Structure formats: C-alpha cells, structure tokens
N, C-alpha and C positions, 0 to 999 in steps of 0.2 A: 510658949505657943501651945494653944489648946489642940486637942485632937481634931476638932472641926476645922481650925485654921490650917493645920497641916494637910488635911485631906483636900481642902479647897485650893491650896497652892501647889499640890502635886503635879497637875498638868503643866503649870508654868515652869516648875523646877525641871521636869523631864524635858521640856522644850529647850530650856537653856542648856541643859546637859548635852542634848542631841546636837545643838548648834556648836557647842564648844568642842565636842568630839569630832564633828565634821570639819571644823576649822583646823584643828590640830592635824587631822589626817591629810587635808589639802596642803598644809604647810610642809608636812613630812614628804608628801609626793613631790613638791617643788624642789626639795633638797635631794631626795633619793633618786628620782627618775632621771634628771640630767646627769647625775654622777654615774648611774647605771648605764645609760646610753653611751656616755663618754668612755667608760671602762670597756664596754662591749666593742666599740669601734677601735679603741687602742689595741685590744686583744686580737681583733681581726687583722689589723695592720701588722701586728707583731707576727702572727702566724703566716702571713703572706710574705714577710720580709725576713727579719732576723730569726724567726722560728725555724727556718730551714737549716740554720747552722747548728741547731741543738744536737741532732743525731751524731754528726762527726765530732762535735765537741765532747759529747758524753763518752765517746770512745777513748778520749785522751785524758779527761778529767777524773775518771774513776768514781770515787764516792763523794764528790763535791755535791753540796746541796742543790736542789733544783733551782732555787732563786738565784744562786750564784752562777749557775750555768746560763740561766736566762739573761742575767745582767752581762755576763761575758759575751754572749751572742750579740746583744745590742751594741756593745762597745766595738766588737769586731765588724759588725755590719756598717756602723758609722765610719770606721777606719777604711773599710773596703770602698765605701762611697767616696771618701776623701781621696784615696789613691786613684780611683777611676777618674774622678774630676781633675786630679793633678795630671794624669796621663793625657786626658783630653785637651789639656792646654799646650801640649807639645806636638810638633809636626808628626813624629812617629806614631804617637797615640791616636791622632786624628786619622792617619792613614789606616791604622789597624781597625778603627771603628768603621771607616768607610768600607774596608775590605769585608768585614763581618756583615755589614748591611747589604753589600752587593751579593753576598752568598745567600742571604735570606730572601732577597728579591728574585732569586731564581726558582724558588719553591712556590708553586701556585697559591695554595691556601695560606701559607705562612706569609707570603708577600702581601696579601690583602689585609690580614690581621695586623701585621707589624706596621705596614704603611699607614693605616688608619690610626693606630695607637701613637705612632711617632708624630704624625701631623697634629693630633689633638694635644699631645704633650708640648710640642714646640709652640703651638699657638697659645696655650693657656698658661705656660710656665715661664714667660719672660720676666726677668727680674729688673729690667731697666726702669728707672724712675719715670721716664716719659711714657712707659707702657703700662702703668698702673691705672686703676680707677682714679680719675682726677677730681671727682666731686659728685654730689647728688643733686638732682633737679626734679622739678615737677613739670610734667608734660601733658598735653592733651592726647589721651589714649584711653580707650579705642575710638573715641569720638571727640569732637570739640566741646562736648558737654560734660566731659569727665576729666579728671587728672589722675596720673599714675606716677609712682616713683621710678626714676630712671637714673642710671649711672653714666657719667660722662667718660668716654674713652678716647676722645680726641676731636680734631676738626678736619674738615675736608672741603675742598673747593670744587664745585662742578662748573666747568667752563660754560659760560653763557647763562648760568643759573644763579651763581653767587656762592656765598659761604654757608656751610651747614655744620651742625654739631653732630658728631657720631655718638649715639646713645645706645645703651643696653637696657631694655625694659624687662626685669626679671619676673618669673612666675612665683607663685606662692604654693607650698612652703619651701620650694627648692629654688633659691636665688641664683643657682648656677645655670639655670635654663631660662630661656626667654626669647626676646626678639631684638634683632639689630636693625635700627631705624636711623635715618638721617633727618634731622629736624632743623628748620630755620630758627635762628635765635629768637625771633619774635613770638614763636609758639611755645617758648619755655619760660618757666618761672624759677627764680632762685629757691632752692629748698632750705627750710630752716633746720634740716637734719644733717648731721655729719654722715660720712659713708657708713661708719659702724652703726649709728642709730638707724639709718635707712635699711641696712641689712637685717637688723633685728626686727624692724617693723614688718618687712616683707616676709621673713620666716615665720612670724607669729600671726600673719594675716591681719596685722594692725592691732592685735591685742597688747603687744608690748611696744609702746611708743612713748617717749618721754613727754610729760605734760609741759615741761619747759625745755625745749630742745637746746642743745649746745649751740652757742653762738658760732657762726662760721669763722674760720681763721682769718686773721687780718690780711693775709696775703691772697685771699680768694677774691678774684676780680669778678665783676658782673659779667654775664654771658655775652651780651651784645658787644661791648667794647673789646672784650677778650678776643673776639673773632677777627678784629682788625689787626692784631699783633701777628708776628711771624709764627707763633705757636701758642696753643692754649697753655697758660702758665699756672693753672691750679695744681698745687702739689700738697697733698694732705700731710706728707711726712717731711716737708722742708724744714731744715734746721732754723732755729730762731736766730736773729741777727747777732745777739750777744752770746751765742752758745760757744763754749770753749772748744778748741780744736781737739779732735779725737786723739787719744793716747796710743802708745805703741801696742798695748794689749788689745785695745779696741780694733786697731788695724789687723791684728792677728786673728781675732774672732771673725771679722768681716771677711778676711781671706779664706779662713776655714769654712765659713758658711757658703761662700761662693764655690769652693771646691766640692763640698758635699752636695750642693745644689746641682752642679754640673754632673756629678756622679749619678744623681737621681734621673737627670735627663737621659742618660745612657741606659740605666738599668730599668726604669719604669716601663718603656715600650717592650723591652725584652721580657720583663716579668709578666706584663699583660698578655703578650703572645704565648708565653709558656703556660700561663693559667688557662687560657682559652683552648690551647692545643691539648692540654691535659684533660680538660672537660670533654673535648671532642673524642679523645682516646677512650675515656671511660664509657662514653655512649656507643662507641663503635668497636674498635679492636679490643678494648677491655672486656667486652662481653664474650669474646671467644678466647680470652686468655686461659681459662681452664682447659680448653681443647689443646692449646699450644703446650701447656704443662704436661698433658698426657703424652703428646707426641715426642717432646724432647727430653722428658724425664727430669731428674734433679740437676739443674744447671743454674748458673747465676741469674738473678732477676732480669738484668738487661737483655740476656739472650732470649728469655721468654717473651719480653716485650717486643723484641725484634721479630721473632717468629710470629707473634700474634698480628703485628702490623703487616707482615708479609702475607699471612693467610687472608687478612682483610683486603689487601690489594688484589690477590687472586680472585677473591669473591666478587670484588667490584668489577674486575676485568670480565669475568664470565657473565655477571649481571648486565654489563654494558653490551657484551656480545649478543646476549639474548634479546636486549632491548632494540637492537638494530634489525633483528629478523622480523618478518611479517607476523609470525605466530606470537613472538615476544611482545611486539607492539600491541597486538590485540589483547593479550593477557594483561598488560599494564593498564590499558584503557579500561578494561573490564574491572580491574581492581580499583582504579581511581573513581570510576562511576559508582562503585559500591561504597567507597569511603565518602563520596560526596553526599550520600544519603544519611550519613551519621552526623547529627547536629554539631557536637563539640569536636569530634575527631577531625572532621573536614577542615575546621579552622586551623587546628594545630598542624595538620598535614600540609595545607596550602602555604602557611607561613614558613614552616620549616623548609619546604621545597624551594620557596623563593629565596630564602637566606642562603641555602647551599648553592643554588644556581648563581647567586650574586658573588659568593666567595670563589667558586670555581671559575666563573666566567663573568667578570664585572661588566663586560660589554653586552651581555644578554639583556633582553627586555628593553623598556623605555630608558633613555639616557638623557642627561642634560645636554642641550645643544649649544647654548651660549648664555653667559650671565647677562641679566637685564635689570634695569631699575624701573619700578612701577610705583604709582601713587598708592601708598598703604600706610596707615589705615584710612587716609583721606587725601584729597588733592593738596599739594604744597609740601607734603612729607613723602620721602622716598624710602623704599625698602629694596634690598638686593635679593633678586630671585633668579630662577633659571627657566629658560624657555624650553618646553618639552614637546610642543606640537601645536596644531591648529584644530579648531572644531567649528563645524557649521551647524546651526540650529535648524529646526524643522521649517522655520519661515525664511531660511536662506541667509541669516545674519552670521557673520564670521567673527570668531573670537580666538585669541591666542591662549593656549594653556600655559599657565605660569605656576611653577612650584616655589612657594615661599618657605624656606627652611627655618627651623628654630635654631637658636644658639645654645650650646655648641654642637648639638646633635643634628647634623644636616640631613639625616635620614627620616626625620619627623618634621612635619610642617603642614601648610595649607595648600590646597590646590585651588587656584583662583583663575577666573576667565576674564581677560581684558580685551578691549578693543585695541587694534594695532596702533592707533594714534596715541594711546596712553602708555605704550611700552617703548622704552629707550634702550637701545644697545649701548655698549660701553667699550672702553679700551682695556678692560681687564681680561686676562686669560681665565679659563675654568679653575686652574689651580690657585691663582691669586684670589679669585672670588670666594672659593671655598675657605681659604685661610682667613679671609676677611670676615666671613660669617662666623666661623668657628671661634675666632678670637674677639668677637663683638666689635670689630673695627680696630682693635689694638694693632694688628698687623695689616698694613695696607698703605697705599700711596696717599699723599696729601692733596693731590689734584687728580681728577678724572675727567674724561670727556664723554659726552653722549655721541653715539654713532648710529647710522642707519642699521636696521635689522637685516640679517641675512634671510633670504627666502626659506620658508619652512613649510613642508606639506602636512597633511592631516595625520600622518603617522609619526611626526616628529623628526623626519629625516630631511636634510637639506639636499636640494637638487644638485646633481653633478655640476661642478664649476661655479657654484654659488659664491664660494669664498675666493675664487681666483681673481 
C-alpha cells in the first residue's frame, strides 16, 4: 500500500477503530455494571443483617481471616432465622412474639414505625402459591387508546357489577411500585410475555423485551373463561403432569426454606424499626452524646446512650413547655415565618414537621374517612381509594375529595375530585382496604359489596351519628 493510499484510508481506519473501541466498552459495561450493582446491594444487605454478628464473632474467633468471619456470620444468621421460624411455629413461640409486639405497640413512635413495617412485610411476603403473581396481561391504561403491562393478582366479584380481575400495573423502572386496579375481563388482552419477561420489560422501560416472547404455559387459561371458575387458576410455577414426586431431601430443603422465611417475617420489621430508630437517634440524641460523655465520664457505651436520650427528653419537655406559653408560641411563629422565606429550607422543614407530627400523633391532620371505589382511569374500571372530604367550587358544584394511593406505598398517590354519584362505598374496613392496596389485591376478599356513602363535611369529618 502506497503512502498516498494509507493517508486516504486513515479517516476510515480511525472511524472503524473508534467504533470498535466504543463497542467493546459498551459490552464491558453490560457485564461489569450489573455485577457491580448486584455486589453493592448484596454488601448492603449483608451489613444490615449478618454483618452485625461480626464484632461479637471477632471477639471469639481471634486471628481467623476476615472472609472466614464473614462466612461464619452468614451461616449463624441463617441459622438464627431458621430457629426463629421454628419457634414461630409453636404456640409458645407465637405467644412470645405477640408479647414482644404488644410491648412495642405501647411506645408512640416505635408503634407507628413497627406497625407500618409489619403490615408491609405481611402483605408483600406471603409465600402461598395462590398469593403469587398469576400471570401477565395487557390492559387499557391510562386510557382506552393505550396498553400497559399488568400482573394478575387474583379475581374479585362486586355484587351487582359482576366479576373483575385484580391487576397490579407497575411503574418503570421500579416494578415494585404501581397502581392496583380492578378490570373487567373484556378490557384485558392475553400477554405474550411470561411474568419474568414482563418484569424485565418494565424495569428496562421496554429496552429489554424478547423479540420472540416465550409461549404461555399450557395450563394458562384465557382470562374471560377463567373468571367463571371458582378461582383464577393461572399458576406460573405449577408442576408438570409427569413430574416425579419430590424426594426426602427436597422436602427437607422446602421445610428449611419455610422456617427461614418465617424467621425473616419476624426479624425484618424489627430490623427496619431498629434501623429507623437508630437514624432518628443519630439526628437527635446522638448530637448531644458528647455532652452526655462529659457529664457521666468514662462509662460503658450503653450508659452514655441512655443519658443522651434522657437529656433529649428533658430538652423536648422544656421545648414543649415553652411552646404552650404565649411568649413561646409567638417565638415559634416568628421562627417559622422566617423559615418560610427561605426557598429550600422551608420545604425540608415543612416535610419534616409533617412526618414527625404523623409519627407522634397519627390522628393529626387530614385522615382517611372510609374506603371507596371510583372509576379510574376511566368508567368501567375501578380503583380503591379513600374518602378524605368534600369540596365546593366557586360556581357551587360539589365534589368529593378522593385519595388514590399507589402500591405498596399508600402515603403516595393522586388527589382526585369526583362527583358523589361516581363514588361507591364498600363493606371493607380501613385496615382491610389498606392491606388490599399494599398487597396489590393479593390479600383481600373474593367478594365485595358497594354501599351508600356516609355523610362527610368539607373538612373531611363525618357528622355525629352518621355511622349509627
């Protein structure tokens, strides 16, 4: 090749080299990034669980290598879960767990955190086959002109309205959050995707979707006929007809998994509560821990923690005492009016104040009055919401204020205004309705009834005797 030909081909060679390098870098990212994210999440889970056993183990293991201590802590943590799950299967164990929960429910802030954690874990962690995702579907959402991926969680019959399918419509890229909606079978299409393929497609915003989707299992029935049966019978993990019976070792592993799972159901709410309380301690009493150390001198760490909490309670008491006085109220109002003028700080302060107010007194502020069903996202489809009050517009038209929560976080959602004729009361209690939303319909009755609404005033309060 002559010098002239080499010079003329140089831009093309550089372009090919650039394309090749970029391609290799992208392929490398596709391998390294998922591994890195997985390793990070596993390390975080380890630090929040078995990692807490490392300090006491280090005291007894001496010069054992770090990786051996870490491995031993994981083994002991799994064994601990198994023993707790085993104890939870006996009457004495269940009574001890209930006793511990009754003690936690007597502590104001702890009660709110533990109760919410326990409810979420109970709703989202059921291992019954009938309480798993039963298949994927395509539904008209958010309008009749579009389709969205949804997961079937069961069926429900509304007396006087007919049979509906309970669906969870996930958000992207987090498929654990979304909307719980009741759809008539004629508004649904069978999805060509398996549950696993559907989850991948949602998480990737459609970027990862099989060009030739897996064929639905032979035991998956069409949606409309399925609703005429006594129960929805889609089971993604059903054994094949000719499958050999499980061996004794298989039974042992199934039993061990069940025990470990039950142990998680006990420990996870406690762990979440402890984590949040530790976070609150670091933000509050932990800030005055140095003062406590100066006051008490060289004492064990738990004594310093106890003294710092005691000092915080005394500080809170005097702050509350000042806040009830006329001068104190004026000072607080003056301070809050000053904070309200600061753009970013006022948002943080207001949100923090509302969170603390809710934790200390869950009944403060607007509250859910009763569960209701409303047409959402359009007529013929129902969503479970909560009636919070009434509103009258400037031209005198009245609407009911309805809060439509997301799943599983019922503290986030949409505030919608409906005419009273479009809002249906139901025979669900508030607790049953919240569990139903949190679990995307997995926990809930198979039949519900629409009932007349209780009278509600503009402040969201029912008049005296309305429910009598």
